[in-house]
C-alpha positions in Angstrom: 0.0 0.0 -0.1 1.3 3.5 -0.6 2.1 5.6 2.3 2.0 9.4 2.7 2.4 12.1 5.4 1.2 15.6 4.3 2.9 18.5 6.0 5.3 16.1 7.1 4.5 13.7 4.6 5.9 10.2 5.3 7.6 9.3 2.0 7.0 5.6 2.4 5.9 2.9 0.2 4.4 0.0 -0.9 4.4 -2.8 1.7 4.5 -6.6 1.4 4.4 -8.9 4.4 7.3 -11.4 4.1 7.0 -15.0 5.0 8.8 -16.3 8.3 12.6 -16.8 7.5 13.9 -20.2 6.6 17.3 -21.7 7.2 18.9 -19.4 4.7 17.3 -16.1 6.1 15.6 -14.5 3.2 15.4 -11.2 5.3 19.3 -10.5 5.1 19.5 -12.0 1.7 17.2 -9.6 0.5 19.5 -6.7 1.4 21.2 -6.4 -1.7 22.5 -3.0 -1.2 25.0 -4.3 1.6 27.3 -5.3 -1.0 26.4 -3.3 -4.2 26.6 0.1 -2.5 30.0 -0.6 -0.4 28.3 -0.8 3.1 29.7 -4.2 3.9 33.2 -3.4 2.7 33.0 -0.2 4.8 32.4 -2.2 8.0 36.0 -3.4 7.8 36.8 0.1 9.0 33.7 0.9 11.1 30.2 -0.1 11.8 29.5 3.4 13.2 29.8 2.8 16.9 29.8 6.0 19.0 27.4 8.0 16.5 23.8 8.9 17.2 21.1 8.9 14.4 18.2 10.8 15.4 14.9 9.5 13.6 12.2 12.0 13.4 9.2 10.1 12.5 6.2 8.2 13.9 8.3 6.8 16.8 10.5 3.6 16.9 9.7 0.3 18.8 12.9 -0.3 20.5 11.8 -3.9 21.7 11.9 -5.6 18.3 14.8 -8.1 18.3 16.8 -5.9 15.6 16.7 -2.9 17.5 17.2 -4.2 21.0 20.2 -2.3 22.6 20.2 0.1 19.7 17.3 2.7 20.6 17.8 5.0 23.7 15.2 7.3 25.3 13.9 10.0 23.0 11.0 12.4 23.0 7.5 12.8 21.7 6.1 15.8 20.3 2.6 14.7 19.0 1.3 14.3 22.5 0.0 10.9 21.5 2.9 8.6 22.3 5.1 7.8 25.1 7.6 10.4 26.5 10.7 8.3 25.3 9.5 8.4 21.5 9.4 4.6 21.4 5.7 4.2 21.0 4.5 4.3 17.4 1.9 7.0 16.6 -0.5 7.9 13.8 -3.0 5.9 11.5 -2.6 2.1 11.4 -1.1 2.5 7.8 1.6 5.0 9.0 2.7 4.0 12.5 4.9 1.5 11.4 7.0 3.9 9.4 9.5 5.1 12.0 10.5 1.5 13.1 11.0 0.6 9.5 13.4 3.6 8.8 15.3 3.0 12.0 15.8 -0.5 11.2 17.5 0.3 7.8 19.6 2.9 9.5 21.0 0.9 12.4 19.4 -2.5 12.7 21.4 -5.1 14.5 20.0 -8.3 13.0 18.8 -11.2 15.0 21.9 -13.0 15.3 24.4 -14.5 12.8 23.3 -13.5 9.3 19.6 -13.2 10.3 17.4 -10.4 10.5 17.5 -6.8 9.1 20.9 -5.1 9.6 21.2 -1.5 9.0 23.9 0.5 7.2 25.5 1.3 10.7 24.7 -1.5 12.8 26.9 -0.2 15.9 25.1 3.4 15.6 22.5 4.4 18.3 18.9 5.6 17.3 17.4 8.5 19.1 13.6 8.1 18.5 11.5 11.3 18.2 7.9 10.9 17.5 5.6 13.3 15.9 1.9 13.1 14.6 1.4 14.3 11.1 -2.0 16.1 11.0 -2.5 15.1 14.7 -1.5 16.5 18.1 -1.7 19.8 19.9 0.8 21.4 17.8 0.9 21.6 13.9 3.0 19.2 12.0 5.6 22.1 11.1 5.9 23.1 14.7 6.4 19.5 16.0 9.2 19.2 13.3 11.0 22.5 14.3 10.7 21.5 18.0 11.9 17.8 17.1 15.1 19.1 15.2 16.1 21.3 18.1 15.6 18.6 20.4 17.6 16.1 18.5 20.6 18.7 18.4 20.6 19.3 22.2 20.3 15.7 22.7 23.6 15.1 20.9 22.4 13.8 17.6 25.2 13.5 15.1 22.9 12.8 12.2 19.0 13.6 11.6 17.1 11.3 9.5 13.9 13.0 7.9 11.8 10.4 5.9 9.2 12.9 5.3 8.1 16.0 3.2 5.6 18.9 3.1 5.1 18.4 -0.6 6.0 22.0 -1.1 9.1 23.5 -2.1 8.7 26.1 0.6 9.1 25.9 4.5 7.9 27.7 7.5 10.2 30.2 9.0 10.2 28.4 12.2 12.3 25.7 10.2 14.9 28.4 9.7 15.7 28.7 13.1 15.5 25.1 14.0 17.6 23.6 11.1 20.1 26.6 11.2 20.4 25.8 15.0 21.4 22.0 14.1 23.6 23.1 11.2 25.6 25.4 13.6 25.7 22.6 15.9 27.5 20.5 13.4 24.6 18.0 12.6 24.3 16.4 9.4 20.5 16.5 8.1 19.6 13.5 5.7 16.2 14.1 4.0 14.0 12.1 1.5 13.4 13.4 -1.9 9.8 12.1 -1.9 7.8 9.6 -3.9 6.0 10.6 -7.3 3.9 7.6 -6.5 2.6 9.3 -3.5 2.0 12.4 -5.2 5.2 14.3 -4.6 6.1 15.2 -8.2 9.0 17.4 -7.1 11.2 17.4 -4.3 9.7 19.2 -1.3 11.0 20.6 2.0 13.0 19.8 3.9 14.8 18.3 0.9 14.6 21.7 -0.8 16.4 23.3 2.3 20.1 24.4 1.5 22.8 22.4 3.5 20.4 19.4 3.9 21.6 16.0 2.2 18.9 15.0 0.2 18.4 11.4 -1.1 16.7 10.3 -4.2 15.8 6.8 -5.1 16.9 4.1 -7.5 15.8 0.7 -8.4 17.6 -2.6 -8.0 19.4 -1.9 -11.2 20.6 1.4 -10.1 18.5 3.4 -12.4 16.0 6.1 -11.3 13.0 5.0 -9.6 9.9 6.4 -11.5 7.3 5.9 -8.9 9.6 5.9 -5.6 11.7 8.9 -6.2 11.1 12.6 -6.9 13.3 14.8 -8.7 15.0 18.2 -8.2 18.2 20.3 -8.3 18.7 20.0 -4.6 19.3 16.0 -4.7 22.7 15.1 -3.1 23.0 11.4 -3.7 20.8 8.5 -4.8 20.5 5.2 -3.0 18.2 2.1 -3.3 14.5 2.8 -2.9 12.7 -0.5 -4.3 12.4 -3.8 -3.1 13.7 -2.8 0.4 13.0 -4.8 3.4 12.4 -3.3 6.9 11.2 -4.3 10.4 7.7 -3.2 11.8 6.7 -2.7 15.4 6.2 -6.2 17.1 9.2 -7.6 15.0 7.3 -8.5 11.6 9.3 -8.0 8.4 7.9 -6.1 5.3 9.2 -5.4 1.9 8.6 -1.7 0.8 9.6 1.0 -1.7 10.2 4.5 -1.4 12.8 7.3 -0.4 11.7 6.8 3.2 14.0 3.6 2.9 16.8 5.3 0.7 17.2 7.8 3.2 18.0 6.0 6.3 20.6 3.7 4.3 22.3 7.3 3.4 22.0 8.3 7.2 23.6 5.3 8.1 26.5 5.8 5.7 26.9 9.3 7.0 27.0 7.7 10.6 30.0 5.5 9.3 31.9 8.4 8.0 31.5 10.3 11.1 32.7 7.3 13.2 35.7 7.0 10.8 36.5 10.6 10.7 35.4 12.1 14.2 37.8 15.2 13.1 35.5 16.3 10.4 32.8 18.8 10.5 29.3 18.4 8.9 30.3 19.8 5.7 33.1 17.7 5.1 31.2 14.5 6.2 28.7 15.7 3.5 31.6 16.3 0.9 32.9 12.6 1.5 29.5 11.1 0.5 28.9 13.4 -2.3 32.4 13.6 -3.7 32.7 9.8 -3.7 29.5 8.9 -5.2 29.4 7.2 -8.5 28.2 9.3 -11.4 24.9 8.3 -13.0 22.9 9.9 -15.7 24.4 12.8 -17.4 28.0 13.6 -16.5 28.3 15.7 -13.2 25.3 16.5 -11.2 21.9 16.4 -12.2 18.1 16.5 -10.8 17.7 12.7 -10.9 20.8 11.2 -9.2 22.4 14.6 -7.7 26.3 13.8 -7.5 25.6 9.9 -8.2 24.9 6.6 -6.5 26.2 6.7 -2.9 29.3 4.5 -2.2 29.9 3.6 1.5 33.3 2.1 1.2 34.6 5.1 -0.8 33.0 7.6 1.5 34.6 5.9 4.5 38.1 5.3 3.1 38.9 7.4 -0.1 41.1 10.3 0.0 38.8 13.2 -0.3 40.2 16.8 -0.1 38.6 19.1 2.6 36.4 22.1 2.0 35.4 25.1 3.9 31.6 25.0 2.6 28.9 22.7 2.7 28.3 21.5 -0.9 24.7 21.3 -0.4 24.6 25.1 0.3 24.2 27.5 3.1 21.1 27.8 4.9 22.3 30.9 6.7 23.1 32.7 3.5 19.6 31.7 2.0 18.2 33.4 4.9 20.0 36.5 4.8 19.2 36.9 1.2 15.7 35.7 0.9 13.9 36.1 4.3 15.3 39.7 4.5 14.5 40.5 1.2 10.7 39.3 1.8 10.5 41.2 5.2 12.0 44.7 4.2 8.9 46.8 4.7 8.2 49.4 1.9 7.4 53.0 3.5 3.7 53.9 2.9 3.0 57.9 3.7 -0.1 58.2 5.8 -2.7 61.0 5.4 -1.2 62.9 8.1 2.3 62.6 6.8 4.3 65.5 5.7 6.7 64.9 2.8 10.2 66.0 3.7 11.7 68.4 1.1 14.2 67.2 -1.1 17.8 68.2 -0.3 19.3 70.9 -2.2 22.4 69.4 -3.7 25.1 71.9 -4.5 26.4 72.0 -7.9 29.9 72.6 -9.1 31.4 76.2 -8.4 30.3 78.5 -11.4 33.5 80.2 -12.6 31.2 83.0 -14.0 29.6 83.7 -10.8 31.4 86.9 -10.2 30.0 88.4 -13.4 26.5 86.8 -14.2 23.8 88.7 -11.9 21.5 86.6 -10.0 17.7 86.6 -10.1 17.3 88.6 -7.2 20.0 91.1 -8.3 17.9 91.3 -11.7 14.7 91.7 -9.8 15.7 94.3 -7.2 18.4 96.5 -9.1 18.4 95.5 -12.7 14.7 96.3 -13.6 14.4 99.7 -11.8 17.8 100.6 -13.2 16.8 99.7 -16.9 13.7 101.8 -16.6 15.7 104.8 -15.3 18.2 104.6 -18.3 15.3 104.1 -21.0 13.6 107.3 -19.6 16.7 109.3 -19.4 17.6 108.3 -23.0 14.3 109.3 -24.0 14.6 112.8 -22.4 18.1 113.1 -24.0 16.6 112.2 -27.3 13.8 114.9 -27.2 16.3 117.8 -26.1 18.5 116.7 -28.8 15.9 117.1 -31.5 14.9 120.5 -30.1 18.4 121.8 -30.1 18.8 120.8 -33.7 15.4 122.4 -35.0 16.5 125.8 -33.2 20.0 125.6 -35.1 18.1 124.9 -38.3 15.8 128.0 -37.9 18.5 130.4 -37.2 20.4 129.2 -40.4 17.3 129.8 -42.7 16.4 133.1 -41.3 
């Protein structure tokens, strides 16, 4: 059955209950990604001991055999579950989701080569339960609070197999996600599933700085139904024919980037364990820089940097970076939130416009000879009238003198 969480939408998948294991455990045998994506090879270096993965989801049942000893006390922000985050919450078709996700990140199997084993089987799971569309707080507020809690509780990695189904996210996420990033936490998020109605990558997978995971099928090709596309994708990982653990200890087959994401979160945990000196930006850099190119050369909107390779991410020589290859949330907030919040002044009915300042021009070299307007008005005009009147009198007098002289010459 297809699963989804809206505003916080679980990006899970079709589920098929599997038969009880036989002598050769079909559950473990179904985990084809362990060898094909270099996970088992990476275990020769580390299995993720000492790293904590926060699973912000529907709660994790820590009593199932594969997760016993892996799950510590967490928190519940839905108001529907236990305070430790270990009681699955939500509708019947969604409450299994968190346990399934946790099993792919840090499942420890059931002994020998049996049961589900996660990408980082020695890592610790911090369960944080939230209710999508349920609880006293909105899903957005629950997620913001959960991210802050995970950071304060010491999470090294946060797994978010959920989506808002929108490119945008609320401003409360700005502060919460930035808080996590400033405290050196790697956030891994699912791209979403087209089969569940997510046609393009949605938040938190659109947020700068987040390592976004797309899905591929068993052949390493883009999954049409189990993966969305977008320019923010970091790497691709298996999202079809997966197997996970449900509350109570059952096993299911499922499809979706909800499963690809904890596989990558587990690989991030392996990198953090092998390279404790690296900050979050360089941990992400090792994962994306060592991915196997797929699709068009370079990065693209389907595979991102390529197919994740756990062994290379852990063991390869990768130059350090100063910036997160997935971008800077702080810079995005500075540019876009500030621009959106800058008020445009609107004069009121009682406001008095401020006169424009008088700007002095360059000095006038003719200023000493050219009269000003005031000078012409107060001095020039009266003087001109006087001159004209005087000239007229002089002219009349001159004519009279000439006539008198003329009369004397003709007499």
